[in-house]
Structures are given as C-alpha cells and as structure tokens.
C-alpha positions as CSV (number, residue, x, y, z in Angstrom):
1,M,-22.5,-2.1,-4.6
2,G,-21.4,0.4,-2.0
3,V,-19.0,3.3,-2.5
4,V,-17.4,5.0,0.4
5,S,-15.8,8.5,0.0
6,V,-13.9,10.7,2.3
7,F,-14.7,13.9,0.5
8,P,-18.3,15.1,0.1
9,T,-19.2,15.9,-3.5
10,Q,-19.9,19.5,-4.4
11,G,-21.9,20.9,-7.3
12,P,-24.9,19.7,-9.1
13,R,-25.5,16.0,-9.6
14,F,-26.4,14.6,-13.0
15,G,-30.0,13.5,-13.1
16,A,-31.1,9.8,-13.3
17,G,-31.8,10.2,-17.1
18,S,-28.4,11.8,-17.8
19,P,-26.2,10.1,-20.4
20,N,-23.3,10.8,-18.0
21,R,-24.9,8.8,-15.1
22,A,-22.7,5.7,-15.7
23,A,-19.5,7.7,-15.8
24,N,-20.5,9.4,-12.6
25,M,-21.5,6.3,-10.6
26,T,-19.3,7.0,-7.6
27,G,-20.6,10.6,-7.2
28,S,-17.0,11.8,-6.4
29,I,-16.0,13.2,-9.7
30,R,-17.8,16.0,-11.6
31,W,-17.5,14.9,-15.2
32,P,-18.1,17.6,-17.8
33,R,-21.1,17.3,-20.0
34,R,-18.8,17.2,-23.0
35,I,-15.1,16.7,-23.3
36,G,-14.6,19.9,-25.2
37,S,-15.7,21.9,-22.1
38,I,-12.6,21.2,-20.1
39,P,-10.6,24.4,-20.0
40,W,-6.8,24.1,-20.5
41,P,-4.9,25.6,-17.6
42,K,-4.0,29.2,-18.4
43,R,-0.7,30.7,-17.5
44,P,-1.0,33.2,-14.6
45,T,-1.0,36.9,-15.6
46,D,0.1,38.2,-12.2
47,G,3.8,37.3,-12.7
48,S,3.7,34.1,-10.6
49,S,4.5,30.7,-12.1
50,H,1.8,28.7,-10.4
51,I,-0.2,26.4,-12.7
52,H,-2.8,24.1,-11.3
53,T,-2.1,20.4,-11.7
54,M,-4.0,17.3,-10.8
55,N,-2.9,14.0,-9.2
56,Q,-6.0,11.8,-9.6
57,L,-6.1,8.1,-10.5
58,T,-9.0,5.7,-11.0
59,L,-8.4,1.9,-10.9
60,I,-10.7,-1.0,-11.3
61,G,-9.2,-4.4,-10.5
62,F,-9.0,-7.4,-8.3
63,T,-7.5,-7.6,-4.9
64,G,-4.5,-10.0,-4.8
65,Q,-4.8,-10.9,-1.1
66,D,-6.9,-10.2,2.0
67,A,-6.5,-6.7,3.2
68,E,-3.6,-6.0,5.6
69,I,-4.4,-3.8,8.6
70,H,-2.2,-2.0,11.1
71,Y,-2.4,1.2,13.3
72,T,-0.3,4.4,13.2
73,Q,1.4,5.6,16.3
74,N,-1.5,7.8,17.1
75,G,-4.0,5.0,16.7
76,T,-5.4,5.6,13.2
77,L,-6.4,2.5,11.3
78,V,-4.5,1.8,8.1
79,T,-5.5,-0.8,5.5
80,T,-3.2,-1.8,2.7
81,L,-4.5,-3.6,-0.4
82,S,-2.7,-5.2,-3.4
83,L,-4.7,-4.4,-6.5
84,A,-4.2,-6.0,-9.9
85,T,-5.2,-4.4,-13.2
86,K,-4.9,-6.1,-16.6
87,E,-4.3,-4.8,-20.1
88,S,-4.9,-7.0,-23.2
89,W,-4.2,-6.4,-26.8
90,K,-3.5,-8.2,-30.1
91,N,0.0,-8.3,-31.4
92,A,1.0,-8.0,-35.0
93,D,0.4,-11.7,-35.6
94,G,-3.2,-11.4,-34.2
95,A,-2.4,-13.3,-31.0
96,W,-3.7,-12.0,-27.7
97,Q,-1.1,-10.5,-25.3
98,S,-1.8,-9.3,-21.8
99,H,0.1,-7.6,-19.0
100,S,-0.9,-7.3,-15.3
101,E,0.1,-4.4,-13.2
102,W,0.1,-4.5,-9.4
103,H,-0.8,-1.4,-7.3
104,R,-0.3,-0.8,-3.6
105,V,-3.3,1.0,-2.2
106,V,-3.3,2.6,1.2
107,L,-6.5,3.7,3.0
108,F,-6.9,5.5,6.3
109,G,-9.7,6.0,8.9
110,P,-13.3,5.2,7.7
111,L,-12.1,4.0,4.3
112,A,-9.7,1.6,6.0
113,E,-12.5,0.3,8.2
114,Y,-14.6,-0.5,5.1
115,A,-11.6,-1.9,3.1
116,R,-10.6,-4.3,5.9
117,T,-13.5,-6.5,4.9
118,L,-12.2,-7.0,1.4
119,T,-10.9,-10.5,0.7
120,K,-8.7,-11.9,-2.1
121,G,-10.3,-11.7,-5.5
122,S,-12.7,-8.8,-4.7
123,L,-13.4,-6.6,-7.6
124,V,-13.0,-3.0,-6.5
125,L,-13.0,0.6,-7.9
126,V,-10.4,2.8,-6.2
127,Q,-9.9,6.6,-6.7
128,G,-7.0,8.5,-5.2
129,A,-3.7,10.1,-5.6
130,I,-0.3,8.6,-6.4
131,R,2.2,9.1,-3.5
132,S,5.8,8.1,-3.3
133,R,7.9,7.8,-0.2
134,E,11.3,6.5,0.9
135,Y,12.4,4.7,4.0
136,E,15.5,3.0,5.3
137,K,15.4,-0.5,6.7
138,D,18.5,-2.4,7.7
139,G,20.7,0.2,6.1
140,I,18.9,-0.2,2.7
141,K,16.9,2.6,1.2
142,H,13.5,1.6,-0.2
143,H,11.4,3.7,-2.6
144,V,7.6,3.0,-2.6
145,V,5.0,4.2,-4.9
146,E,1.4,3.8,-3.7
147,V,-2.1,5.0,-4.3
148,R,-3.6,6.9,-1.3
149,A,-7.3,6.1,-1.7
150,E,-9.9,8.8,-1.4
151,T,-12.8,6.6,-2.6
152,I,-13.3,2.9,-2.7
153,G,-16.2,0.7,-3.8
154,K,-16.8,-3.0,-4.1
155,L,-18.0,-3.9,-7.5
156,D,-18.7,-7.7,-6.9
157,R,-22.2,-8.8,-7.8
158,A,-24.4,-10.1,-5.1
159,E,-25.0,-13.3,-7.1
160,R,-21.3,-14.1,-7.1
161,Q,-21.1,-13.7,-3.3
162,D,-24.2,-15.9,-2.8
163,R,-22.7,-18.6,-5.1
164,E,-19.5,-18.6,-3.1
165,Q,-21.3,-18.9,0.2
166,N,-23.4,-21.8,-1.0
167,T,-20.3,-23.7,-2.1
168,D,-18.7,-23.2,1.3
169,E,-21.6,-24.9,3.1
C-alpha cells in the first residue's frame, strides 16, 4: 500500500503504539490526540474580519475507469480519475438502501505520474481540496466541481492483484 503526497508532513508523528496510528496512516494529516482539543476559530481582535477556514476532503472509493491523462500547455502531466463512493442505510421498513456518488479527481505532476497506473476498479484513498471552475464550449457554459488531489494512495491488497494476474494467464 503506497501513499504519495505533494506536501511534506510537519510536526511530530504518532508512535507505532499510538491509538491514533490507524487514523494517521497517510502521514499527511495531524490528527489531534482527542477531539476536544480542536480549538474553534476565534474572531480576530485587530478589527479585521479574517477567519481561517479549511477546504479539505478525504475520499475512499473505487475508480470507475482507467485514469485519463493529458498535458497542460506548459507540459505538466495531468491525470483525471472518476471515483465512486457509496453510502448505505436501512430505511424505515428495515430494507437496505444505497446511493453512489461520483467524484472527478484531478492530479498534477508527480501525483499524476503515480495515478496514471490506476485501472478501473482500483480502491484508492484521495485527500485534497474541492475546486470549481467554469468554461465555455460551443457557446454553452459548463460548471465543473472537482477534487484537486494533494495525496493519493492505492488501498488494494496484494492478494487481490495476484489473483487477478493468475486469472489473466
């Protein structure tokens, strides 16, 4: 299971015996030792109206197709993934219901290089920020919401990959 991150992690890492080790498996987020330690943003006292906000999203899901690649005008590699997440619940009658949500994930540079190897059905963890943009094509305005990935990791187990290779032979 490899995880690739654009941003180096800062601050102390949790030890191998830490109960937070599983929640911090990617090494890119510094989770607090207890939820109660997260300070609520305070209003500035200097007269400004700036309050810190956060645009961070973590998704775990399956790729819907092989990665699509292209290059920007200055030659930067861009990989686009279609990622499906699923939510399941029981309705009032006790029957299971589910809903799948599709996410467009965009990766640049070294992350794009790693992600270009992902095939349809790969289980991946993606962390990044939500971005929206508009463009016009053939006189029609399009609005796109996508996840700009900062971290990606393949979560498929080695046994599953070996099994698939043996069935191909």
